[in-house]
Backbone as a printed PyTorch tensor [residue, N CA C, xyz], in Angstrom:
tensor([[[-14.2440,  -9.3010,   4.0640],
         [-15.1880,  -9.2700,   2.9690],
         [-16.0910, -10.4920,   3.0340]],

        [[-15.4940, -11.6440,   3.2400],
         [-16.2620, -12.8870,   3.2810],
         [-17.1360, -12.9300,   4.5310]],

        [[-16.5900, -12.4740,   5.6600],
         [-17.3530, -12.5040,   6.9070],
         [-18.5940, -11.6270,   6.8360]],

        [[-18.5390, -10.5260,   6.1330],
         [-19.6640,  -9.5970,   6.0500],
         [-20.7540, -10.1020,   5.1100]],

        [[-20.4050, -10.9920,   4.1960],
         [-21.3860, -11.5270,   3.2410],
         [-22.5480, -12.2060,   3.9740]],

        [[-22.2540, -12.8440,   5.0930],
         [-23.2800, -13.5240,   5.9010],
         [-24.3660, -12.5380,   6.3560]],

        [[-23.9870, -11.2690,   6.5460],
         [-24.9290, -10.2500,   7.0110],
         [-25.5580,  -9.4560,   5.8620]],

        [[-25.3110,  -9.8840,   4.6240],
         [-25.8730,  -9.2020,   3.4660],
         [-25.1290,  -7.9310,   3.0870]],

        [[-23.9160,  -7.7830,   3.5760],
         [-23.1130,  -6.5870,   3.2830],
         [-22.0790,  -6.9470,   2.2180]],

        [[-22.0930,  -6.1930,   1.1310],
         [-21.1250,  -6.4220,   0.0600],
         [-19.9450,  -5.4790,   0.2880]],

        [[-18.7500,  -6.0250,   0.3130],
         [-17.5430,  -5.2510,   0.5830],
         [-16.6480,  -5.2770,  -0.6440]],

        [[-16.1490,  -4.1120,  -1.0140],
         [-15.1670,  -4.0010,  -2.0890],
         [-13.8280,  -3.6340,  -1.4750]],

        [[-12.7770,  -4.2440,  -1.9810],
         [-11.4280,  -3.9620,  -1.5040],
         [-10.7540,  -3.0260,  -2.4900]],

        [[-10.2290,  -1.9230,  -1.9970],
         [ -9.4900,  -0.9790,  -2.8400],
         [ -8.0140,  -1.1410,  -2.4920]],

        [[ -7.2300,  -1.5160,  -3.5000],
         [ -5.8100,  -1.7810,  -3.3160],
         [ -4.9960,  -0.7120,  -4.0480]],

        [[ -4.6870,   0.3860,  -3.3570],
         [ -3.9260,   1.4490,  -4.0160],
         [ -2.4460,   1.1190,  -4.0750]],

        [[ -1.7920,   1.6760,  -5.0690],
         [ -0.3430,   1.5700,  -5.1520],
         [  0.2780,   2.6530,  -4.2830]],

        [[  1.4400,   3.1340,  -4.6850],
         [  2.1210,   4.1780,  -3.9320],
         [  1.6460,   5.5440,  -4.4110]],

        [[  1.0720,   6.2960,  -3.4820],
         [  0.6070,   7.6430,  -3.7810],
         [  1.2460,   8.6290,  -2.8270]],

        [[  1.4210,   9.8400,  -3.2970],
         [  2.0620,  10.8810,  -2.4950],
         [  1.0580,  11.4080,  -1.4740]],

        [[  1.2740,  11.0070,  -0.2110],
         [  0.4300,  11.4540,   0.9000],
         [  1.3410,  11.7350,   2.0940]],

        [[  0.7640,  12.1530,   3.2020],
         [  1.5670,  12.3650,   4.4030],
         [  2.1700,  11.0540,   4.9120]],

        [[  1.4890,   9.9480,   4.6600],
         [  2.0100,   8.6460,   5.0950],
         [  3.2880,   8.2980,   4.3380]],

        [[  3.3650,   8.6720,   3.0700],
         [  4.5430,   8.3500,   2.2620],
         [  5.5490,   9.4880,   2.2070]],

        [[  5.3610,  10.5030,   3.0240],
         [  6.2900,  11.6330,   3.0660],
         [  7.6570,  11.1660,   3.5670]],

        [[  8.6770,  11.3410,   2.7430],
         [ 10.0220,  10.8940,   3.1000],
         [ 10.4990,  11.5780,   4.3800]],

        [[ 10.1830,  12.8310,   4.5360],
         [ 10.5940,  13.5620,   5.7420],
         [ 10.0400,  12.9150,   7.0080]],

        [[  8.7560,  12.5750,   7.0030],
         [  8.1250,  11.9480,   8.1700],
         [  8.6800,  10.5560,   8.4350]],

        [[  8.8100,   9.7560,   7.3810],
         [  9.3060,   8.3850,   7.5380],
         [ 10.7530,   8.3960,   8.0190]],

        [[ 11.5620,   9.2470,   7.4050],
         [ 12.9800,   9.3210,   7.7720],
         [ 13.1370,   9.7620,   9.2310]],

        [[ 12.3850,  10.7620,   9.6190],
         [ 12.4510,  11.2590,  11.0010],
         [ 12.0730,  10.1530,  11.9850]],

        [[ 10.9930,   9.4370,  11.6910],
         [ 10.5380,   8.3460,  12.5540],
         [ 11.5540,   7.2140,  12.6060]],

        [[ 12.0790,   6.8310,  11.4580],
         [ 13.0470,   5.7430,  11.3920],
         [ 14.3230,   6.0930,  12.1380]],

        [[ 14.8250,   7.3170,  11.9430],
         [ 16.0520,   7.7250,  12.6290],
         [ 15.8460,   7.8000,  14.1400]],

        [[ 14.6570,   8.2060,  14.5500],
         [ 14.3410,   8.2460,  15.9760],
         [ 14.4010,   6.8410,  16.5750]],

        [[ 13.8270,   5.8810,  15.8840],
         [ 13.8690,   4.4880,  16.3430],
         [ 15.3030,   3.9610,  16.3130]],

        [[ 16.0310,   4.2840,  15.2420],
         [ 17.4190,   3.8370,  15.0880],
         [ 18.2790,   4.3140,  16.2560]],

        [[ 18.0980,   5.5580,  16.6620],
         [ 18.8870,   6.1140,  17.7690],
         [ 18.6040,   5.4110,  19.0920]],

        [[ 17.4120,   4.8680,  19.2500],
         [ 17.0320,   4.1940,  20.4980],
         [ 17.4750,   2.7300,  20.5430]],

        [[ 17.9390,   2.2070,  19.4250],
         [ 18.3700,   0.8120,  19.3820],
         [ 19.6480,   0.6040,  20.1900]],

        [[ 19.7860,  -0.5640,  20.7830],
         [ 21.0430,  -0.8840,  21.4670],
         [ 22.1920,  -0.9350,  20.4560]],

        [[ 23.3900,  -0.6380,  20.9270],
         [ 24.5720,  -0.6230,  20.0520],
         [ 24.7680,  -1.9730,  19.3680]],

        [[ 24.4550,  -3.0440,  20.0590],
         [ 24.6230,  -4.3780,  19.4880],
         [ 23.7050,  -4.5800,  18.2700]],

        [[ 22.4700,  -4.0990,  18.3740],
         [ 21.5250,  -4.2200,  17.2630],
         [ 21.9770,  -3.3670,  16.0860]],

        [[ 22.4140,  -2.1470,  16.3810],
         [ 22.9250,  -1.2730,  15.3110],
         [ 24.1060,  -1.9240,  14.6070]],

        [[ 24.9830,  -2.5520,  15.3920],
         [ 26.1540,  -3.2110,  14.8110],
         [ 25.7360,  -4.3930,  13.9410]],

        [[ 24.6850,  -5.1120,  14.3620],
         [ 24.2070,  -6.2560,  13.5730],
         [ 23.7250,  -5.8110,  12.1980]],

        [[ 22.9720,  -4.7170,  12.1820],
         [ 22.4700,  -4.2010,  10.9030],
         [ 23.5550,  -3.4390,  10.1610]],

        [[ 24.3080,  -2.6440,  10.8630],
         [ 25.3910,  -1.8770,  10.2720],
         [ 24.9320,  -0.5410,   9.7130]],

        [[ 25.8650,   0.3650,   9.6230],
         [ 25.5940,   1.7090,   9.0980],
         [ 25.1940,   1.6500,   7.6290]],

        [[ 25.7220,   0.6510,   6.9270],
         [ 25.4060,   0.4850,   5.5130],
         [ 23.9090,   0.2230,   5.3150]],

        [[ 23.3150,  -0.5520,   6.2190],
         [ 21.8770,  -0.8340,   6.1560],
         [ 21.0860,   0.4640,   6.2590]],

        [[ 21.4610,   1.2910,   7.2200],
         [ 20.7700,   2.5700,   7.4140],
         [ 20.8750,   3.4230,   6.1590]],

        [[ 22.0790,   3.5280,   5.6170],
         [ 22.2820,   4.3550,   4.4170],
         [ 21.4870,   3.8370,   3.2260]],

        [[ 21.4900,   2.5190,   3.0210],
         [ 20.7410,   1.9250,   1.9050],
         [ 19.2400,   2.1160,   2.0730]],

        [[ 18.7680,   2.0100,   3.3190],
         [ 17.3500,   2.2260,   3.5720],
         [ 16.9550,   3.6550,   3.2140]],

        [[ 17.7490,   4.6200,   3.6230],
         [ 17.4290,   6.0240,   3.3420],
         [ 17.4620,   6.3110,   1.8410]],

        [[ 18.3850,   5.7000,   1.1250],
         [ 18.4570,   5.8690,  -0.3300],
         [ 17.2090,   5.2680,  -0.9880]],

        [[ 16.8140,   4.0570,  -0.5520],
         [ 15.6280,   3.4190,  -1.1400],
         [ 14.3640,   4.1970,  -0.7940]],

        [[ 14.3410,   4.8240,   0.3570],
         [ 13.2070,   5.6460,   0.7670],
         [ 13.0420,   6.8290,  -0.1840]],

        [[ 14.1360,   7.4750,  -0.5230],
         [ 14.0830,   8.6170,  -1.4520],
         [ 13.6980,   8.1650,  -2.8590]],

        [[ 14.1510,   6.9650,  -3.2380],
         [ 13.7860,   6.4040,  -4.5330],
         [ 12.2890,   6.1170,  -4.5850]],

        [[ 11.7480,   5.6040,  -3.4740],
         [ 10.3280,   5.2900,  -3.3970],
         [  9.4860,   6.5550,  -3.5690]],

        [[  9.9600,   7.6630,  -2.9940],
         [  9.1940,   8.9050,  -3.0900],
         [  9.0280,   9.3350,  -4.5430]],

        [[ 10.0370,   9.1050,  -5.3500],
         [  9.9570,   9.4730,  -6.7690],
         [  8.9130,   8.6360,  -7.5090]],

        [[  8.6690,   7.4180,  -7.0190],
         [  7.7000,   6.5310,  -7.6600],
         [  6.2730,   6.8120,  -7.2180]],

        [[  6.0930,   7.6150,  -6.1740],
         [  4.7530,   7.9080,  -5.6600],
         [  3.9730,   8.7710,  -6.6440]],

        [[  2.7630,   8.3710,  -6.9070],
         [  1.8850,   9.0780,  -7.8320],
         [  1.1790,  10.2220,  -7.0890]],

        [[  1.2680,  11.4460,  -7.5850],
         [  0.5950,  12.5520,  -6.9100],
         [ -0.9070,  12.6340,  -7.2090]],

        [[ -1.3850,  11.8560,  -8.1770],
         [ -2.7770,  11.9220,  -8.5990],
         [ -3.6730,  11.0320,  -7.7360]],

        [[ -4.1520,  11.5610,  -6.6160],
         [ -5.0040,  10.7970,  -5.7040],
         [ -6.3920,  10.5410,  -6.2860]],

        [[ -6.6910,  11.2040,  -7.3680],
         [ -7.9880,  11.0260,  -8.0190],
         [ -8.2010,   9.5700,  -8.4510]],

        [[ -7.1230,   8.8910,  -8.7710],
         [ -7.2350,   7.4790,  -9.1610],
         [ -7.8410,   6.6470,  -8.0330]],

        [[ -7.4830,   6.9680,  -6.8070],
         [ -8.0170,   6.2370,  -5.6510],
         [ -9.4510,   6.6560,  -5.3670]],

        [[ -9.7030,   7.9550,  -5.3750],
         [-11.0560,   8.4240,  -5.0690],
         [-12.0570,   8.0110,  -6.1450]],

        [[-11.6110,   7.8800,  -7.3860],
         [-12.5000,   7.3810,  -8.4420],
         [-12.9010,   5.9260,  -8.1660]],

        [[-11.9570,   5.1240,  -7.6780],
         [-12.2870,   3.7410,  -7.3070],
         [-13.3000,   3.7310,  -6.1640]],

        [[-13.0920,   4.5970,  -5.1830],
         [-14.0190,   4.6790,  -4.0550],
         [-15.4170,   5.0680,  -4.5270]],

        [[-15.4590,   6.0770,  -5.3940],
         [-16.7500,   6.5380,  -5.9050],
         [-17.4700,   5.4200,  -6.6540]],

        [[-16.7470,   4.7110,  -7.4940],
         [-17.3510,   3.6290,  -8.2690],
         [-17.8740,   2.5390,  -7.3390]],

        [[-17.0750,   2.1580,  -6.3410],
         [-17.4810,   1.0980,  -5.4110],
         [-18.7250,   1.4910,  -4.6200]],

        [[-18.8560,   2.7820,  -4.3100],
         [-19.9890,   3.2360,  -3.5040],
         [-21.2600,   3.4880,  -4.3050]],

        [[-21.1120,   3.8550,  -5.5840],
         [-22.2810,   4.2700,  -6.3540],
         [-22.7080,   3.2770,  -7.4290]],

        [[-21.8770,   2.3340,  -7.7570],
         [-22.1800,   1.3660,  -8.8170],
         [-23.2140,   0.3510,  -8.3280]],

        [[-24.1000,  -0.0410,  -9.2120],
         [-25.1130,  -1.0320,  -8.8630],
         [-24.4750,  -2.3870,  -8.5380]],

        [[-23.4640,  -2.7610,  -9.2980],
         [-22.7500,  -4.0230,  -9.0700],
         [-21.2430,  -3.7260,  -8.9590]],

        [[-20.8050,  -3.2930,  -7.7850],
         [-19.3810,  -2.9680,  -7.6400],
         [-18.4990,  -4.2130,  -7.7220]],

        [[-17.2760,  -4.0030,  -8.1390],
         [-16.3220,  -5.1090,  -8.2210],
         [-15.8780,  -5.5050,  -6.8200]],

        [[-15.3450,  -6.6960,  -6.6940],
         [-14.8240,  -7.1630,  -5.4070],
         [-13.5080,  -6.4650,  -5.0920]],

        [[-12.7260,  -6.1800,  -6.1360],
         [-11.4120,  -5.5510,  -5.9350],
         [-11.2030,  -4.4250,  -6.9350]],

        [[-10.5700,  -3.3710,  -6.4310],
         [-10.1620,  -2.2460,  -7.2680],
         [ -8.6730,  -2.0180,  -7.0450]],

        [[ -7.9300,  -1.8000,  -8.1070],
         [ -6.5100,  -1.4750,  -8.0090],
         [ -6.3100,  -0.0810,  -8.5760]],

        [[ -5.7880,   0.8020,  -7.7500],
         [ -5.5660,   2.1910,  -8.1730],
         [ -4.0800,   2.4330,  -8.3840]],

        [[ -3.7230,   2.8500,  -9.5830],
         [ -2.3230,   3.1420,  -9.9030],
         [ -1.6890,   1.9910, -10.6650]],

        [[ -0.7020,   2.3220, -11.4970],
         [ -0.0610,   1.3060, -12.3350],
         [  0.6710,   0.2650, -11.4920]],

        [[  1.2690,   0.6960, -10.3830],
         [  2.0200,  -0.2490,  -9.5680],
         [  1.0960,  -1.2550,  -8.8830]],

        [[ -0.0730,  -0.8150,  -8.4680],
         [ -1.0390,  -1.7360,  -7.8670],
         [ -1.5290,  -2.7370,  -8.9060]],

        [[ -1.7390,  -2.2600, -10.1180],
         [ -2.1750,  -3.1560, -11.1840],
         [ -1.0950,  -4.1920, -11.4820]],

        [[  0.1380,  -3.7700, -11.4320],
         [  1.2510,  -4.6820, -11.6900],
         [  1.3570,  -5.7300, -10.5820]],

        [[  1.1490,  -5.3150,  -9.3340],
         [  1.2550,  -6.2460,  -8.2100],
         [  0.0530,  -7.1740,  -8.1060]],

        [[ -1.1270,  -6.6380,  -8.3640],
         [ -2.3460,  -7.4130,  -8.1360],
         [ -2.9330,  -8.0050,  -9.4100]],

        [[ -2.2620,  -7.8280, -10.5330],
         [ -2.8430,  -8.2990, -11.7940],
         [ -3.0880,  -9.8070, -11.8170]],

        [[ -2.2120, -10.6400, -11.2410],
         [ -2.5460, -12.0760, -11.2570],
         [ -3.8590, -12.3660, -10.5290]],

        [[ -4.0810, -11.6820,  -9.4110],
         [ -5.3300, -11.8940,  -8.6690],
         [ -6.5390, -11.3770,  -9.4410]],

        [[ -6.3490, -10.3200, -10.2020],
         [ -7.4850,  -9.7120, -10.8890],
         [ -8.0470, -10.6120, -11.9930]],

        [[ -7.2490, -11.5490, -12.4920],
         [ -7.7330, -12.4440, -13.5340],
         [ -8.4830, -13.6470, -12.9760]],

        [[ -8.3150, -13.8900, -11.6960],
         [ -8.9860, -15.0300, -11.0730],
         [-10.3560, -14.6190, -10.5500]],

        [[-11.2900, -15.5280, -10.4930],
         [-12.5900, -15.2100,  -9.9080],
         [-12.4310, -14.8520,  -8.4220]],

        [[-13.2270, -13.9320,  -7.9400],
         [-13.1260, -13.4930,  -6.5510],
         [-13.2780, -14.6520,  -5.5760]],

        [[-14.1460, -15.5870,  -5.8860],
         [-14.3460, -16.7320,  -5.0040],
         [-13.0420, -17.5220,  -4.8490]],

        [[-12.2900, -17.6450,  -5.9260],
         [-11.0180, -18.3790,  -5.8720],
         [ -9.9540, -17.6030,  -5.1060]],

        [[ -9.8630, -16.3000,  -5.3450],
         [ -8.8840, -15.4890,  -4.6080],
         [ -9.2230, -15.4320,  -3.1290]],

        [[-10.5070, -15.4380,  -2.7840],
         [-10.9080, -15.4790,  -1.3810],
         [-10.4420, -16.7730,  -0.7360]],

        [[-10.5580, -17.8610,  -1.4830],
         [-10.1330, -19.1480,  -0.9800],
         [ -8.6220, -19.1810,  -0.7690]],

        [[ -7.8830, -18.6090,  -1.7140],
         [ -6.4150, -18.5570,  -1.5970],
         [ -6.0160, -17.7050,  -0.4210]]])
């Protein structure tokens, strides 16, 4: 964002929370993770343990329940950033993104860029 300012390009950052998409599909993530797990050396598997695998899969299913199916929240931010005369530097889509990024949202963009 800062690098593009030199060229007269204004960039807005859209920070979405967890939304239900193919990227957050538990089936896809689980399949990929288990595929990688099977390829690990026995020593690495032993270091992490079967309990780690089980806990990861449980947390993955829990995460899916927290995913918001309303993608309109993200596309509305995109629309505003593209069509607004003075777009904001940052957009947070979803309650979880607002919760995570709320401290940054109260600070001036120049200060958050510096941080």
